[in-house]
ROKOL-10924 format. One record per residue (C-alpha): residue in one letter; x, y, z. Coordinates in steps of 0.25 Angstrom, whole numbers. Each point is the difference from the previous one (the first is absolute). Example, Ala and Ser with C-alpha at 12.3 -4.5 7.8 and 13.67 -1.06 7.14 Angstrom:
2
> A | 49 | -18 | 31
> S | 6 | 14 | -2
***
This chain:
67
> M | -28 | 18 | -10
> K | -11 | -3 | 10
> R | -8 | -6 | -11
> L | 11 | -9 | -4
> I | 3 | -5 | 14
> G | -15 | -3 | 1
> L | -1 | -7 | -13
> I | 12 | -9 | 5
> N | -6 | -3 | 13
> H | -13 | -3 | -6
> L | 6 | -12 | -8
> G | 2 | -8 | 13
> P | 11 | -2 | 10
> L | 13 | 7 | -2
> P | 9 | -10 | -7
> G | 14 | -3 | 6
> E | 6 | 9 | -11
> L | -5 | 10 | -9
> L | 7 | 8 | -12
> L | -6 | 13 | -4
> V | 5 | 6 | -13
> G | -2 | 15 | -3
> H | 5 | 13 | -5
> E | 5 | 13 | 7
> A | -5 | 7 | 7
> F | -11 | -9 | 4
> L | 9 | -11 | 5
> S | 9 | 9 | 8
> D | -13 | 6 | 7
> L | -5 | -14 | 3
> I | 13 | -4 | 6
> A | 0 | 13 | 8
> L | -15 | -3 | 5
> L | 4 | -14 | 5
> V | 12 | 4 | 7
> S | -3 | 14 | 6
> G | -15 | 1 | -1
> E | 1 | 12 | -9
> T | 2 | 2 | -15
> G | 10 | 12 | 1
> L | 12 | -8 | 4
> A | 12 | 2 | -10
> I | 3 | -13 | -7
> T | 8 | -1 | -12
> M | -2 | -13 | -8
> K | 10 | -3 | -12
> K | -5 | -6 | -13
> A | -4 | -15 | 3
> G | 3 | 2 | 15
> L | -6 | -9 | 10
> C | -4 | 2 | 14
> E | -3 | -11 | 10
> L | -10 | 4 | 11
> P | -2 | -11 | 11
> L | -14 | 1 | 6
> E | -11 | -7 | 8
> S | -12 | 6 | -7
> L | -2 | 10 | -12
> E | -7 | 13 | 5
> A | 0 | 14 | -5
> R | 9 | 5 | 11
> R | 13 | -3 | 6
> C | 1 | -16 | 0
> A | 13 | -3 | -5
> T | 15 | 2 | 2
> R | 10 | 3 | -10
> E | 12 | -9 | -2
***
């Protein structure tokens, strides 16, 4: 996940909106990392689920809130 976040940040400034599409359990772990700073948070995503995370910067730590 840190590599993915690094690659996104390497592309340039964070755009106003960014949509990431992924599969379980990677997607839940990414959401958990951005919301809590840990990948162990139990998050269950339904098929074709969507999670919006407002954030100021994209980092491999707690940097988002869950709505």
